[in-house]
VEXLOBA-820895 format. One record per residue: residue in one letter; x, y, z of N, C-alpha, C in turn. Coordinates in pm, 1 decimal. Last residue first. Layout:
% VEXLOBA-820895
 code      n.u      n.v      n.w     ca.u     ca.v     ca.w      c.u      c.v      c.w
    A        X        Y        Z        X        Y        Z        X        Y        Z
...
***
This chain:
% VEXLOBA-820895
 code      n.u      n.v      n.w     ca.u     ca.v     ca.w      c.u      c.v      c.w
    H   8008.4   6845.5   9507.0   7934.7   6886.6   9388.3   8005.1   6864.2   9263.4
    E   8183.5   6791.5   9708.2   8061.5   6709.0   9705.1   7976.9   6742.6   9580.7
    K   8382.6   6965.2   9684.1   8416.8   6836.5   9643.8   8284.9   6744.2   9631.0
    A   8271.8   7190.6   9801.7   8299.2   7194.6   9656.4   8325.6   7050.9   9604.3
    R   8268.9   7119.0  10065.8   8132.3   7129.8   9999.4   8165.1   7131.2   9846.4
    E   8542.6   7124.0  10117.5   8468.4   6999.0  10127.9   8333.7   7005.7  10057.4
    S   8603.8   7394.8  10076.2   8662.5   7297.7   9997.7   8584.5   7162.4   9997.3
    F   8453.0   7506.0  10290.1   8418.0   7543.7  10148.0   8473.8   7445.3  10054.0
    R   8597.5   7404.5  10502.6   8457.1   7362.6  10476.3   8407.0   7395.7  10344.2
    R   8837.0   7549.1  10453.1   8837.8   7394.6  10450.7   8694.9   7342.9  10428.4
    Y   8756.3   7806.8  10494.3   8791.5   7759.0  10358.0   8804.2   7610.3  10344.2
    R   8703.0   7792.8  10769.5   8596.9   7837.7  10676.8   8628.7   7787.9  10538.2
    G   8951.2   7721.4  10878.9   8833.7   7630.5  10889.6   8724.5   7667.8  10787.1
    L   9101.8   7944.5  10818.6   9143.3   7817.6  10762.5   9023.2   7722.8  10766.5
    G   8963.5   8137.7  10974.3   8969.3   8149.3  10831.8   9003.5   8013.1  10761.9
    N   9024.0   8026.9  11226.4   8888.7   8036.0  11184.4   8881.3   8051.3  11033.0
    S   9301.0   8055.4  11228.3   9241.6   7920.9  11231.5   9101.7   7921.8  11192.9
    L   9323.0   8335.1  11226.9   9378.7   8254.7  11115.1   9319.4   8116.8  11116.1
    H   9197.7   8392.4  11476.0   9154.9   8456.2  11356.3   9200.6   8371.5  11229.2
    T   9348.5   8233.0  11665.7   9205.8   8213.3  11642.4   9155.2   8271.3  11515.3
    R   9593.9   8349.2  11636.0   9585.2   8211.6  11602.1   9436.3   8179.3  11578.0
    M   9540.1   8607.0  11726.4   9586.0   8589.4  11583.4   9569.0   8444.9  11540.5
    A   9467.6   8557.8  11989.1   9379.3   8620.6  11902.2   9415.9   8598.7  11756.5
    R   9701.7   8434.4  12100.7   9573.3   8355.1  12091.4   9476.9   8425.2  11991.4
    R   9888.5   8653.9  12076.3   9914.5   8519.9  12007.7   9784.0   8442.5  11991.5
    A   9762.2   8841.0  12237.4   9787.2   8866.8  12095.8   9809.9   8741.6  12013.6
    A   9776.3   8713.7  12481.7   9635.2   8740.8  12417.9   9656.0   8764.1  12271.4
    S  10050.5   8709.6  12516.3   9978.9   8583.3  12511.8   9845.9   8608.9  12448.4
    Q  10110.0   8986.5  12522.1  10166.2   8897.7  12416.7  10089.7   8768.1  12413.7
    D   9981.9   9268.7  12559.8   9954.9   9139.0  12612.4   9993.6   9042.1  12512.7
    R   9979.7   9538.2  12507.2  10113.9   9474.4  12533.6  10096.6   9328.8  12590.5
    R   9752.7   9655.2  12438.4   9764.9   9633.0  12578.4   9904.6   9574.4  12611.6
    A   9775.6   9638.8  12162.8   9780.2   9771.9  12217.6   9805.6   9764.6  12373.0
    I   9746.0   9367.7  12123.9   9873.9   9427.3  12091.0   9883.6   9561.9  12165.0
    A   9472.7   9343.9  12196.5   9574.8   9268.8  12269.6   9713.4   9329.6  12248.3
    S   9353.6   9497.8  11996.5   9338.1   9533.0  12135.2   9451.6   9468.4  12225.7
    A   9409.0   9362.3  11767.2   9457.6   9496.1  11785.3   9457.0   9535.4  11930.8
    I   9265.3   9122.0  11806.6   9410.3   9121.7  11789.3   9474.7   9252.8  11822.6
    K   9008.4   9218.2  11828.3   9064.1   9145.8  11941.3   9220.8   9142.3  11934.1
    R   8973.3   9326.5  11575.1   8973.9   9423.7  11693.7   9035.7   9350.3  11810.6
    H   8972.3   9094.2  11411.2   9084.1   9197.5  11399.6   9085.9   9284.8  11525.5
    E   8725.7   8982.9  11491.6   8852.8   8915.1  11522.6   8970.8   9012.2  11515.0
    R   8562.8   9181.4  11380.5   8562.7   9153.0  11528.4   8687.1   9079.0  11577.4
    Q   8624.6   9138.6  11109.1   8661.4   9263.7  11175.5   8659.3   9249.1  11326.9
    I   8500.9   8902.9  11057.8   8638.7   8906.5  11051.6   8696.0   9025.2  11123.1
    L   8232.4   8988.5  11090.9   8285.7   8878.2  11171.0   8438.6   8887.1  11178.7
    E   8219.8   9178.7  10881.2   8211.1   9224.6  11016.3   8253.4   9114.3  11114.3
    L   8244.5   9002.6  10660.3   8348.2   9101.0  10693.2   8343.8   9155.4  10833.2
    Y   8005.4   8862.1  10681.9   8126.8   8789.0  10684.2   8239.6   8886.1  10720.2
    R   7817.5   9064.5  10656.0   7818.2   8989.3  10779.6   7950.7   8916.6  10791.2
    R   7873.1   9140.9  10387.6   7890.2   9231.4  10496.1   7906.4   9163.3  10630.9
    Q   7810.2   8908.8  10249.3   7948.1   8961.1  10244.1   7963.5   9054.5  10357.6
    E   7538.0   8901.8  10295.0   7620.2   8791.3  10348.8   7765.5   8836.3  10346.5
    Q   7457.4   9130.0  10163.0   7426.1   9113.7  10303.6   7517.2   9013.7  10366.3
    P   7535.9   9081.2   9897.5   7595.6   9200.8   9972.6   7571.7   9178.6  10116.3
    T   7594.4   8739.1   9836.5   7508.9   8844.9   9840.4   7567.7   8956.3   9921.2
    T   7753.8   8508.0   9845.2   7802.6   8626.8   9766.5   7705.8   8743.3   9773.7
    S   7874.3   8216.9   9949.1   7779.9   8325.6   9996.5   7828.2   8463.4   9932.9
    S   8081.8   8073.3   9851.6   7952.0   8052.2   9786.1   7852.3   8160.7   9827.3
    L   8386.4   8264.6   9806.7   8295.5   8172.9   9884.9   8163.3   8178.1   9822.4
    R   8640.5   8280.0   9580.1   8513.7   8340.3   9617.2   8436.3   8232.7   9692.9
    I   8978.3   8324.9   9612.1   8870.6   8221.5   9617.7   8744.8   8286.8   9663.2
    S   9134.0   8561.7   9614.2   9157.6   8454.3   9517.3   9049.8   8355.7   9503.8
    Q   9048.9   8720.6   9813.0   9086.0   8787.5   9694.7   9099.1   8684.5   9576.5
    R   9010.5   8567.7  10027.5   8886.4   8596.5   9951.1   8923.0   8675.8   9828.5
    P   9265.4   8551.7  10148.8   9222.7   8444.3  10060.1   9094.0   8477.5   9979.4
    I   9511.7   8755.5  10169.4   9374.0   8772.5  10189.7   9298.9   8667.3  10100.1
    V   9766.6   8670.0  10108.1   9740.3   8697.8  10250.0   9594.0   8709.2  10270.5
    L   9777.8   8668.5   9839.9   9753.9   8536.8   9902.1   9726.6   8551.8  10045.7
    R   9848.9   8921.4   9756.4   9710.3   8887.8   9761.6   9679.6   8753.7   9826.0
    G  10161.0   8892.6   9918.0  10072.9   8984.0   9846.3   9931.4   8935.2   9873.9
    L  10395.7   8759.9   9971.8  10272.0   8682.2   9957.0  10164.1   8761.1   9891.4
    F  10566.9   8977.3  10002.2  10589.7   8873.7   9895.6  10463.6   8792.9   9864.8
    E  10469.4   9105.3  10217.2  10474.1   9178.0  10090.9  10488.5   9074.1   9977.2
    L  10522.0   8909.0  10406.9  10379.8   8941.0  10372.0  10373.7   9020.0  10236.6
    F  10802.6   8921.5  10410.9  10730.6   8798.2  10377.5  10581.5   8825.9  10336.3
    D  10852.3   9182.7  10493.5  10894.3   9140.2  10362.3  10819.6   9015.0  10314.1
    A  10757.0   9170.1  10749.6  10684.0   9253.1  10653.4  10722.6   9214.5  10515.6
    F  10951.6   8996.8  10851.8  10804.9   8959.9  10865.4  10732.4   9042.4  10762.7
    H  11194.3   9125.1  10811.0  11158.6   9008.4  10728.1  11014.9   8962.7  10748.3
    P  11224.3   9330.7  10996.9  11180.9   9359.2  10863.0  11138.5   9244.0  10776.1
    N  11124.0   9332.1  11317.6  11205.3   9244.7  11222.3  11150.2   9267.8  11085.1
    G  10946.6   9478.8  11455.4  11082.0   9520.9  11449.2  11181.5   9437.6  11367.3
    T  10674.5   9434.7  11445.8  10760.2   9330.3  11508.2  10908.1   9384.2  11530.1
    A  10540.7   9616.2  11299.1  10559.9   9640.4  11438.7  10641.1   9541.7  11506.6
    E  10506.8   9494.5  11050.3  10605.2   9602.3  11071.1  10640.2   9642.8  11209.4
    A  10293.9   9316.8  11116.6  10426.5   9268.4  11072.3  10535.1   9373.8  11090.0
    I  10094.4   9506.8  11145.6  10131.7   9420.5  11258.5  10272.3   9365.0  11226.7
    A  10066.7   9608.1  10888.6  10105.5   9699.5  10997.2  10152.4   9622.6  11125.6
    L   9986.7   9382.2  10751.0  10122.5   9433.6  10722.7  10166.4   9526.3  10839.0
    H   9727.2   9352.8  10840.8   9821.4   9248.4  10874.7   9966.2   9295.2  10849.7
    F   9629.9   9596.9  10737.1   9616.0   9566.3  10876.4   9724.0   9463.3  10918.4
    N   9664.0   9566.6  10469.0   9740.6   9662.5  10528.4   9738.4   9647.8  10679.3
    F   9474.7   9360.0  10414.2   9616.7   9336.4  10396.2   9706.2   9439.9  10472.7
    D   9241.6   9510.8  10451.4   9275.3   9396.1  10539.3   9420.3   9358.4  10529.4
    E   9261.2   9694.3  10247.7   9269.9   9747.3  10383.9   9303.4   9633.5  10481.5
    N   9231.3   9531.1  10025.2   9355.8   9599.2  10045.6   9370.2   9652.2  10186.1
    V   8973.5   9428.2  10079.6   9085.6   9338.3  10059.7   9215.2   9414.6  10083.4
    A   8714.2   9536.5  10118.0   8818.1   9565.4  10217.6   8944.7   9469.9  10200.4
    G   8499.6   9532.1   9953.4   8548.0   9402.5  10001.4   8655.2   9419.4  10103.5
    E   8252.6   9788.2  10023.7   8359.2   9732.9   9950.4   8409.5   9607.8  10017.4
    G   8061.5   9950.4  10146.0   8017.6   9831.5  10074.9   8120.3   9768.5   9991.9
    R   8149.1  10142.6  10310.2   8132.7  10182.3  10170.2   8076.1  10066.3  10083.6
    A   8190.1  10003.1  10544.4   8075.0  10101.1  10536.8   8047.8  10148.6  10394.3
    I   8417.4   9867.6  10470.8   8299.8   9791.7  10487.1   8178.6   9882.6  10483.1
    A   8591.2  10087.5  10473.2   8574.3  10014.8  10345.9   8444.0   9932.1  10352.0
    A   8586.6  10159.5  10744.9   8537.9  10256.8  10643.5   8519.5  10185.2  10506.1
    D   8695.9   9935.2  10863.4   8563.1   9978.9  10898.7   8507.1  10069.9  10781.4
    I   8956.3   9951.6  10749.4   8872.3   9839.0  10721.2   8730.5   9874.8  10747.1
    E   9043.5  10185.9  10875.6   9028.9  10188.9  10726.1   8947.9  10067.9  10685.7
    D   9071.2  10110.1  11136.5   8969.5  10203.7  11097.8   8939.0  10203.6  10951.5
    L   9293.0   9940.6  11114.9   9168.5   9885.8  11161.0   9051.5   9977.3  11118.3
    A   9480.1  10131.0  11046.1   9453.7  10025.5  10949.1   9314.2   9957.2  10985.2
    R   9496.7  10268.5  11285.8   9451.2  10334.3  11160.3   9403.4  10237.7  11061.2
    G   9603.3  10075.3  11451.2   9472.7  10123.9  11480.4   9414.5  10195.6  11357.1
    I   9857.4  10042.9  11334.2   9767.8   9929.1  11344.4   9621.1   9972.1  11366.3
    A   9952.4  10298.4  11386.9   9935.4  10253.8  11247.6   9844.9  10134.9  11240.3
    A   9980.5  10287.2  11665.0   9885.9  10382.7  11606.1   9852.6  10341.8  11462.7
    L  10193.5  10109.7  11674.5  10060.8  10064.9  11725.8   9957.1  10153.9  11676.3
    Q  10388.6  10272.1  11560.9  10348.4  10149.8  11492.1  10212.4  10096.5  11540.4
    R  10410.5  10473.2  11757.1  10377.8  10500.3  11618.9  10321.6  10384.0  11542.4
    Q  10488.6  10324.0  11977.3  10360.6  10389.0  11975.3  10316.9  10424.6  11837.0
    S  10637.0  10013.2  11856.6  10647.8  10150.3  11903.0  10503.7  10210.7  11908.5
    G  10639.4   9666.6  11949.7  10581.4   9778.0  11870.7  10598.3   9908.3  11937.5
    R  10721.9   9451.7  12102.9  10827.0   9551.9  12058.4  10761.1   9679.0  11988.2
    E  10506.3   9291.0  12198.7  10633.3   9310.4  12282.1  10711.6   9431.3  12241.1
    A  10321.1   9292.2  11999.0  10286.8   9335.2  12130.0  10398.7   9359.3  12222.4
    A  10481.1   9197.7  11790.6  10431.7   9338.7  11783.3  10381.5   9382.0  11923.0
    L  10525.7   8934.8  11874.1  10639.7   9028.4  11877.6  10589.8   9178.3  11865.2
    T  10267.2   8838.8  11836.4  10329.7   8831.6  11973.7  10445.4   8933.9  11975.4
    A  10223.4   8861.5  11565.2  10139.0   8941.0  11662.5  10205.0   8944.4  11799.0
    S  10423.8   8691.3  11469.1  10426.3   8834.9  11430.4  10349.0   8915.2  11542.0
    E  10339.6   8449.3  11554.1  10463.1   8498.9  11615.7  10466.5   8652.2  11590.1
    V  10124.4   8435.1  11374.8  10097.0   8419.2  11520.0  10220.0   8482.8  11595.8
    E  10248.5   8447.6  11127.3  10174.3   8565.5  11178.1  10137.4   8555.0  11325.5
    V  10373.4   8197.5  11070.0  10444.2   8322.0  11077.7  10374.9   8430.3  11149.1
    A  10199.5   7982.5  11084.3  10332.0   7964.6  11148.5  10403.2   8103.0  11160.1
    L   9982.7   8084.8  10941.0   9970.6   8051.5  11082.0  10104.4   8047.9  11154.8
    R  10088.9   8094.9  10679.7  10067.3   8220.4  10754.3  10051.9   8194.6  10905.8
    L  10081.4   7826.3  10622.9  10207.2   7890.1  10627.6  10196.9   8021.2  10705.0
    E   9806.9   7791.0  10604.6   9883.2   7718.0  10709.2  10017.1   7784.2  10731.0
    M   9758.4   7953.2  10387.2   9703.7   7988.2  10514.8   9772.5   7916.2  10631.1
    V   9882.2   7804.6  10183.2   9939.4   7936.5  10224.2   9886.5   7982.9  10354.9
    D   9716.0   7583.0  10179.0   9858.2   7569.3  10204.0   9916.3   7693.5  10253.1
    L   9473.5   7700.1  10098.0   9480.5   7643.6  10232.1   9631.4   7623.1  10269.6
    V   9540.2   7774.8   9839.1   9510.0   7876.6   9933.2   9517.0   7826.0  10072.5
    H   9578.6   7519.6   9730.3   9696.5   7612.0   9747.1   9666.5   7722.0   9841.1
    Q   9314.1   7433.1   9742.1   9420.5   7358.8   9823.6   9543.4   7450.0   9835.7
    I   9181.0   7598.2   9559.3   9148.2   7605.5   9710.4   9260.4   7541.1   9786.8
    S   9316.5   7767.8   9310.0   9304.9   7634.9   9367.4   9286.1   7646.7   9517.6
    N   9371.8   8006.5   9207.9   9229.7   7969.0   9217.8   9216.4   7833.3   9264.8
    L   9644.2   8034.0   9205.7   9571.1   8098.9   9305.7   9425.0   8067.6   9320.7
    E   9822.9   7933.2   9032.5   9755.7   7833.2   9120.2   9663.3   7901.6   9217.9
    N   9950.8   8130.5   8903.5   9850.5   8058.6   8821.1   9775.8   7951.7   8905.2
    G  10142.6   8218.9   9070.1  10013.3   8289.3   9070.6   9908.7   8220.0   8994.6
    D  10329.3   8001.1   9268.5  10281.3   8027.4   9130.0  10149.9   8094.3   9133.7
    I  10555.6   8142.7   9477.5  10427.0   8069.0   9476.1  10362.0   8103.7   9346.5
    R  10905.1   8131.5   9536.0  10792.5   8170.2   9455.5  10670.6   8086.1   9472.1
    F  11215.2   8259.2   9619.1  11105.5   8177.9   9662.7  10978.6   8224.8   9598.3
    P  11367.8   8446.0   9476.6  11425.6   8312.3   9509.4  11325.6   8218.1   9555.2
    V  11338.4   8646.5   9226.2  11242.7   8597.8   9332.2  11287.1   8460.3   9364.6
    R  11458.8   8914.7   9054.6  11503.4   8801.9   9128.8  11401.3   8765.2   9241.1
    R  11372.4   9149.4   8949.0  11399.9   9037.8   8859.3  11443.3   8910.9   8928.9
    A  11348.6   9335.7   9143.7  11226.1   9286.5   9089.4  11249.5   9163.5   8992.0
    D  11491.2   9442.3   9383.8  11543.0   9350.1   9288.6  11417.2   9272.1   9229.2
    P  11321.1   9636.2   9505.6  11468.8   9666.4   9478.0  11529.9   9567.3   9384.0
    A  11008.8   9672.6   9334.8  11090.0   9607.7   9431.6  11237.3   9626.7   9405.0
    V  10847.9   9978.7   9271.1  10909.8   9859.9   9215.4  11006.4   9804.5   9318.9
    F  10574.1  10067.5   9488.2  10707.3  10095.8   9430.4  10763.4   9963.7   9378.8
    A  10264.5  10223.4   9555.9  10337.4  10105.1   9516.1  10472.2  10140.4   9448.3
    G  10199.3  10451.7   9835.6  10175.2  10389.0   9706.6  10251.9  10264.9   9681.2
    L  10179.1  10588.9  10078.3  10276.0  10637.1   9979.5  10249.2  10574.2   9842.8
    G  10007.3  10461.8  10256.9   9998.0  10608.8  10237.5  10088.9  10666.4  10134.7
    Q  10225.4  10203.4  10301.8  10101.0  10257.5  10340.9  10102.8  10412.3  10330.4
    R  10371.5  10077.9  10027.5  10402.5  10149.2  10146.6  10277.0  10229.0  10183.7
    T  10440.7   9769.5   9859.1  10349.9   9880.1   9892.3  10387.8   9942.5  10018.1
    V  10648.4   9651.9   9597.2  10623.8   9658.5   9743.5  10526.3   9778.3   9758.2
    V  10654.4   9434.0   9310.6  10637.5   9560.3   9380.8  10623.0   9543.5   9532.7
    L  10726.6   9171.2   9247.5  10770.6   9281.9   9156.9  10757.3   9422.7   9221.6
    G  10641.1   8942.7   9371.4  10764.7   9005.0   9417.0  10816.7   9122.8   9335.0
    E  10396.6   8852.7   9309.4  10505.4   8808.4   9220.0  10640.1   8860.6   9270.4
    S  10242.4   8990.4   9479.3  10255.6   8846.3   9509.6  10362.9   8788.7   9418.3
    R  10252.4   9240.0   9364.5  10307.1   9225.8   9487.6  10334.3   9074.6   9520.9
    L  10096.6   9186.1   9134.3  10237.3   9228.6   9124.0  10313.2   9210.1   9247.3
    A   9852.4   9147.9   9261.9   9917.9   9041.4   9185.9  10067.8   9066.9   9164.2
    A   9806.0   9398.4   9368.2   9817.9   9280.8   9462.3   9882.8   9166.0   9387.1
    I   9777.1   9549.2   9140.6   9889.5   9572.6   9222.4   9916.3   9460.2   9320.4
    A   9541.4   9425.6   9039.9   9659.4   9423.3   8966.3   9788.2   9446.8   9047.3
    E   9360.5   9490.7   9234.0   9389.0   9347.3   9217.5   9517.5   9337.3   9134.7
    R   9361.2   9772.4   9210.0   9406.6   9709.8   9336.0   9435.2   9569.0   9319.4
    V   9249.9   9795.0   8949.8   9386.0   9848.6   8978.6   9442.9   9780.7   9110.6
    V   8998.3   9676.2   8982.9   9087.9   9621.5   8893.2   9236.0   9661.2   8925.9
    T   8886.4   9859.1   9169.9   8905.3   9718.1   9216.0   9004.1   9651.4   9119.2
    R   8876.1  10099.0   9032.4   8960.2  10092.9   9135.5   8993.1   9947.5   9181.1
    S   8836.6  10015.7   8681.9   8788.3  10049.5   8809.2   8900.1  10047.7   8912.3
    V   8992.2  10161.6   8384.9   8935.8  10052.9   8465.3   8898.3  10107.0   8601.6
    G   9156.4  10305.2   8204.0   9011.4  10304.7   8185.6   8946.5  10189.0   8263.1
    L   9420.7  10351.3   8220.8   9376.9  10227.4   8174.0   9226.6  10208.0   8151.1
    L   9425.3  10618.3   8317.4   9497.9  10583.5   8199.0   9460.0  10449.8   8134.7
    R   9250.4  10613.1   8546.0   9222.2  10698.6   8435.3   9296.1  10658.7   8308.4
    M   9368.3  10418.8   8706.9   9229.1  10403.5   8674.2   9196.7  10489.1   8548.4
    L   9624.4  10531.5   8735.3   9608.4  10404.5   8664.8   9467.3  10384.3   8617.8
    A   9559.6  10762.8   8891.4   9621.0  10772.2   8754.5   9601.3  10651.7   8675.6
    Q   9464.6  10647.0   9124.4   9377.5  10728.3   9041.0   9429.4  10741.9   8901.5
    E   9702.4  10517.5   9213.6   9577.1  10444.7   9186.5   9482.2  10516.7   9095.9
    T   9996.0  10655.4   9049.3   9896.6  10645.2   9160.3   9775.2  10570.2   9114.4
    P  10248.5  10463.8   8892.3  10146.2  10567.1   8888.6  10052.3  10545.4   9008.1
    L  10515.4  10350.5   9111.7  10423.0  10334.7   9002.6  10322.4  10451.5   8999.5
    R  10840.2  10480.0   9189.5  10697.6  10460.6   9228.3  10615.3  10445.8   9102.0
    S  11143.1  10288.0   9193.3  11059.9  10393.0   9137.0  10915.5  10370.4   9176.8
    G  11283.9  10066.4   9284.2  11269.7  10175.6   9374.6  11177.9  10292.4   9325.6
    P  11411.0   9980.2   8957.5  11388.7   9948.6   9098.3  11388.5  10071.8   9191.7
    P  11224.8  10154.7   8692.6  11349.8  10101.0   8750.5  11318.3  10064.3   8902.4
    F  11031.3  10108.3   8446.5  11006.1  10132.9   8584.8  11123.5  10079.2   8664.1
    R  11180.8  10014.6   8243.5  11118.3  10147.7   8219.7  11076.1  10201.1   8358.3
    G  11268.6   9755.8   8251.9  11345.8   9862.4   8325.2  11296.8   9997.9   8304.0
    S  11123.9   9547.8   8172.3  11206.2   9619.6   8065.4  11295.5   9724.1   8133.8
    R  10986.6   9472.3   8390.1  11088.9   9384.7   8342.6  11184.8   9451.6   8245.8
    I  10803.6   9691.1   8409.0  10904.4   9661.4   8521.0  11023.9   9579.4   8467.8
    E  10656.9   9662.2   8179.4  10734.1   9785.4   8206.9  10845.5   9768.1   8313.0
    A  10548.3   9410.6   8208.3  10639.6   9435.9   8090.4  10727.9   9565.3   8119.7
    T  10389.6   9455.3   8427.3  10505.1   9359.8   8440.7  10603.2   9388.0   8328.3
    L  10193.8   9620.9   8317.6  10282.1   9680.9   8415.4  10407.4   9585.4   8441.9
    Q  10070.9   9445.7   8134.8  10128.3   9567.9   8093.0  10232.3   9620.5   8194.5
    D   9989.9   9225.4   8305.6  10079.4   9204.1   8189.1  10153.4   9329.9   8142.6
    V   9812.1   9359.8   8467.9   9922.2   9299.1   8530.4  10028.7   9278.8   8413.1
    A   9609.8   9428.0   8287.4   9684.1   9535.1   8361.2   9811.6   9474.9   8417.9
    E   9533.1   9168.3   8214.5   9593.0   9258.0   8111.2   9667.6   9372.4   8180.2
    D   9421.9   9074.2   8452.9   9533.8   9008.9   8388.7   9606.6   9090.9   8292.0
    T   9214.9   9259.5   8484.8   9322.7   9253.1   8588.2   9442.5   9184.8   8526.1
    L   9046.9   9205.1   8264.6   9112.5   9331.5   8279.9   9228.8   9330.6   8379.0
    N   9046.1   8942.5   8049.6   9033.7   8971.8   8184.7   9115.6   9103.4   8218.6
    R   8954.8   9073.0   7723.5   9037.1   8998.8   7814.8   9005.4   9026.3   7957.9
    S   8777.3   9242.5   7599.6   8774.3   9098.7   7556.0   8866.7   9015.0   7644.6
    P   8798.3   9503.1   7667.2   8706.6   9423.7   7746.6   8710.8   9276.9   7714.9
    S   9134.8   9625.5   7680.8   9028.4   9564.4   7594.0   8931.9   9484.9   7679.3
    L   9232.2   9925.0   7852.6   9235.0   9785.2   7826.8   9110.4   9735.6   7752.5
    R   9414.6  10205.9   7731.9   9299.0  10154.1   7789.8   9284.2  10000.7   7755.8
    R   9769.4  10225.1   7749.4   9650.1  10214.5   7677.4   9529.6  10160.3   7763.6
    L  10013.8  10452.2   7816.4   9940.2  10347.7   7875.0   9806.2  10336.7   7812.2
    S  10108.9  10680.2   7701.3  10115.3  10557.8   7623.4  10056.2  10445.5   7688.6
    P  10100.1  10891.7   7884.0   9992.3  10883.0   7784.8   9994.1  10760.7   7701.2
    L  10137.9  10925.3   8191.0  10190.9  10825.5   8104.9  10096.6  10802.3   7988.5
    K  10162.7  11078.4   8456.8  10132.5  11126.4   8322.9  10196.4  11037.9   8223.0
    D  10251.1  10994.8   8695.0  10113.6  11010.3   8692.0  10070.8  11062.6   8548.0
    P  10528.6  10987.9   8677.0  10459.0  10862.9   8693.5  10311.6  10880.9   8672.2
    P  10658.7  11200.9   8411.0  10616.4  11177.8   8547.3  10528.6  11063.0   8561.8
    S  10901.9  11078.8   8184.6  10763.1  11105.9   8208.0  10728.6  11101.9   8352.5
    G  11156.8  10986.2   8112.9  11140.3  11115.5   8196.1  11002.8  11151.4   8227.2
    S  11068.1  10857.0   7804.5  11169.2  10880.9   7900.7  11144.8  11005.9   7977.8
    P  10740.8  10714.5   7766.4  10840.2  10819.3   7726.6  10938.9  10845.8   7842.6
    L  10674.2  10385.9   7743.8  10679.2  10494.7   7838.7  10782.2  10596.6   7793.6
    K  10474.3  10176.4   7576.4  10593.2  10254.3   7556.5  10584.3  10381.3   7647.1
    V  10349.4   9860.9   7627.5  10334.5   9998.4   7669.8  10463.7  10068.0   7648.7
    Q  10221.2   9614.5   7409.5  10335.6   9675.1   7471.8  10309.4   9823.9   7503.1
    R   9960.2   9392.5   7457.3  10004.1   9523.2   7396.8  10116.1   9570.7   7474.9
    T   9993.0   9049.0   7425.5   9975.4   9157.0   7514.7  10034.4   9285.4   7451.7
    M   9789.9   8866.9   7195.2   9924.9   8909.0   7231.0   9908.4   9034.4   7318.3
***
């Protein structure tokens, strides 16, 4: 049974002594998601309120940064929270109503990941095109910063999942149409398929080569948007997402053979 978290009324978000350290007997990410979901559903974290910071959650729950980020990504995919770059995670304005839903229990199915990647192709190719046409200088600078953050995460030997998501989100925000960003916020961790499906190549060296390949694709997208070249931005995003779709389709075929 999931432990209930009792939040004292009026407690600052970074000082929540009743958040309990998680038990190693369960999947830590799942348990963190359960605890935070219970608080959101109960109204202890009201709509629009900020969740505890990443560092605070790490300390209070006794888990790693990776577990905290995976938990926030899962909450985001459920439509319970939205993230704001540089500010943190906030409870969604209507966290109890999700009219369109992709079942989080299906995230480990390669076919469902492929389905979502096809959906992203239909949306994000246009997102890159509009970003090149409409993006403000501030928004283009945010895309560049997100690109730099991916480089920094790769240099630290991390998977850059959160940073990768922020890059795609920055492009969506540069469209000038808030629904593009809302859509990516809703998809959450499904935007970055390696968050849900682990490829067979898992050594640190292979992981780094894989991330550097993806980052080269990202740079082409960012460069085209910065040049205001709508056609190049469209092609670069289509190539990036199509390459990812192809990689996971090949992975799916290999899995069927074993």
